[in-house]
Steps between C-alpha positions, in 0.01 A plus 500: 500500500573724793635761262790276392521451128714247323717644223330482162728358230572710193382391157823405329367308196226575250323300234387783276179551309509307172754252645401134536695254717437124487622282785562506877626834634664563836607837631669669791362811667244644256350421158257709299296338224348719229515231230409129504654203680397146403632304796548519873644811665662467845685737726796367701388383842820596681448878464202736474343496154253723317309403183303769316273408211382823342181558300567336163740252664410130489631184666379153405646284774550486879637811666660533843674778687491673836308803373293480183315788329262399223362758254500267199399137447622186673381161377622253759549460875635787707707481822564828679714407797440837665268738310278497193360819346238478225453827314167588340627381160639172644359156419608162636369172358620248753525426871664766716693451825605807696581624847347851454274616218406839365242494221373812319143516362496359148769237561393143415610164645358191325618240752530434868642750745702314765646715781825360640454531872781466747526130582362406841742447782594138557321333791689503831714196566330239713648473845544150621300442815546252774308172455146534619370299792296194414187671630460850362280747676283734289651844453167672478209432734227285352147419606598134548744574777258530794594441855354184659170543687521464873297209645 
């Protein structure tokens, strides 16, 4: 936004093609998945995180990260805290929450797309007013408030 880009984390860890991991996985910075993960995959929330699931990669479980790129298959809910990119070969079977979304033709989402909008500002604090007089006058003119007829 406004030409200011956040630094993109580097991919520091890889689950290679032919490799299968069972269980919950957490990662810092970046993770690339070319193999299969049977369990949840989550990037650390304290620092920027990037999750890349290449074509042929598969995750069966919930995934969450700041920036997610899907070119393979995800079976489970997806939370992209900042950005979600769905490549043409990407497929998600589950509900998707995201802040920004880029979807190439051919990508498939079998679930609900739920944009995460900026939360609304809290309502202004109520200012205590002086006690009102016993008889309150209308603030807006009404048809009932006619002057008395002269006799």
